[in-house]
N, C-alpha and C positions, 0 to 999 in steps of 0.2 A: 680040949677040941680035938678026935685023934688025926693021925698025918694022915689017911684016908680020904678022911673029908676034908681036911685042906686043900689037900692033890685036886680034889673033884672041881671044890670050891676058883680055886684057881683057874681052873682048864676050862670052866663054865666064863669065870671075867673073861679069859683069851681069846675065846671065841665069841663071845657078847660085843666085845672092843674093838675086829676085825676093824681097820680103816676102810672107808670108803669114800671112793671120790666124792660123790654128790652130798655128801655131810662135811669135807673139810673146806673150812673158812675160803672165799675168796684167793685164790694165788695168782701170784704175780709175775713172768716173767725176770730173772737172775733169782728168785727164792731160791733156799740150799732145802733137799729134802735127805735125809737120812736114816737108816734103816740097820738090820741087825741079817745082812745076806747067809744064806746058807752055801759055803764052799770049802773045801776044806784045808783054807789058813784062818775061817773066822775064828776061830779058839785062839789061834795064835796074835790074831789082830788083836781081838776083844784086849785079852791076856796084856800084851804091851802096853796099851793106850789109858787098862784099866776103863773100860768104857764098853756098853754094848753097842755102839755107833761102828759099823763096821763098814759101812758102804757110806758114799753122799753122790748126788748128783745137781742138777739145774736145774730149775724148772723153765718152762718154755712154753709160751702160750704162743699157740698159732692163729695164722690168718683167722682161722675158723672158731677161734676162742678155746679150740681144743687144751689139756694140758698133757704135756711132751714132758719125758725128762731125758737129758743131756749127761752120759754116762761112760764112763770108762770100763767096761768090764770084758773087752775082748772079742770085739773093734771095741774103739768109740762111735757111737754111736746117739741116735733117738729114740727112743719108745715111749708108749702113751703111756700117762703116767696111770693108770688102771693095773695095764702087764704090770710096771713094774713096782706096784704096793705089790703084787702078788707073789715074788720072788723073794719077798723078807720074809723071818722066819714069823710066824702068826701074824702077818701084816701087819707090824709094830711101825711105826713111822712117827718120825721129829723135821716139824716144819722151821725152817728158821728165815729171820729176812732183816736186811742186814738195814740196819738205822741209816736214812741219809741217800739210798739209792735212785737214783733217777733212772724217767724211764729208757731215755738214751742211753746214760751209762750199760743198763740191763742188754740191751740192743746191742752195742759194742762188746759185752761179754760175751753173749752168744756167737757172735760174729767171730771172735776170737778162737772160739772151740772150735766153728766149724773145720777149721783148717786141717786139725785132729781127727777127725772123723775116717775111720778104716783102720786108725792104726793098734795093731796089737795091744795086750794086754801087757805090762811088766811087773812078771814076780818078783823080780827083786827089786823091786823101788827106788829105782833110779833116777836120779834131775838129768837124763840124758837126751828123752824127746823122744829115740828111735820107738820108744814101747810106752804105756802109758799107764798108770792105775787113776784109782778115783777122784782120790784128794789134790795129784797131781794135775791132772784137768784140770780142777775147781780152781789150783791156786795160778796156773797158766793165764786162763779164761780171764779172770779179774784182775791179774797185774797187765797181760797184753791186753786187753781190753778196755778198761778204766785207771789204768795204774793204782792198781789198790792190792797192796799186800794183803791178802786174808791170812789169818791161822798165827802159825808158829811153825817156822824149820825149826828142826829137833836132830841132834844126830840118836843114832841105834842106843848108844849108851845110856842115853838121857831117860829112855822108854822101861818099862816094867820087864826083864827080858830075865830074870831070874826064875824061873820056871820053867816046869819040861813041855807045855805046846812050844813055847817061844823058842828055847833051846833044839826040840825037835827037829821046829822047820830050819831051823839054820842048818842042823848038822844035814836034812835031806839036801839042802839046796847048797851048801856053799863052794862044791867042785865045780859048779856053773857059775861061780860069780865072777864076772869078768874083771873087777878090780882087781882082784886076787888072782887072776891069771895075768894079768899086765904087768901086778909087778911080782911077780913068780913067785907067790905065796902056795908053795904046792902042798903043804900039810893044813891041817884043821888050828892047828895052834897060832899058824901063821896068818891066816888068813883070819882068824878071828876078831883082830885087834882091824886090820881094815872094814870088817863088816862095822864093828862098833862105832867107826869112826864117820862111817856113811851118815849122810844128811837126807832128809825124808821127812814129808808133811803127812800129819794123819788125819782123819776123817773126824776125829776127837779134839785134836787142835784146831781143824776149822770150826769145828761148833762152837770153842770156849770164845771163839774170838768177841771181846765189850760191844762191838757195834752190832753181834746178830740176837736178835729178838728170838725166843720162838711164839709162835704164835697160834701150833696144834702139837700134841703131842699123845699117843697113845700108851707109850711105854709106864710101866708102873709106877719108875723113880725117873728122875732128872737126869740122869747119865752127866 
């Protein structure tokens, strides 16, 4: 089989398996949705976490039964699920549900997320709450709303950083990195150890939580 034919077949598969709201399983508030969002840092995030999941949000079912997604993209906001799906590359999505999560807990999680609405996106992935990135929002919402530690907090040094995409992103941003400024690490070689010691949480870490059960995906692989 030629490479051209394989490429055509793959493209057709992607086109015919795009996520559609009406074909998803019945969602609940508190469900987690993962996608590969198309941004300038997508490749670096995917490479660092060895996963296609570069963005995550929390499902919210409103009083009319409409599915929304609470997400941190700058600003933190809630958007219709239909719109959220379209921002992902080829409309890929994975939906996970935390085993044992109650309706009351889900309400508290979403309430906890609300206080972050409007906050800008954190391009440096810091745990400082002034600015918020996607998996950080999920972490704080679950922790503050239901006292659930979801995912695993890691240091940057634990991620897959020995590749061009990640190293290039670090080199682009290090001079504006607040912890390095605070520690007067004025050169790249002085700043890098500070960056590597930073703690963060990735969408993949959230997805790998042992309590998270996959209820839908249209990715070709598990990731």
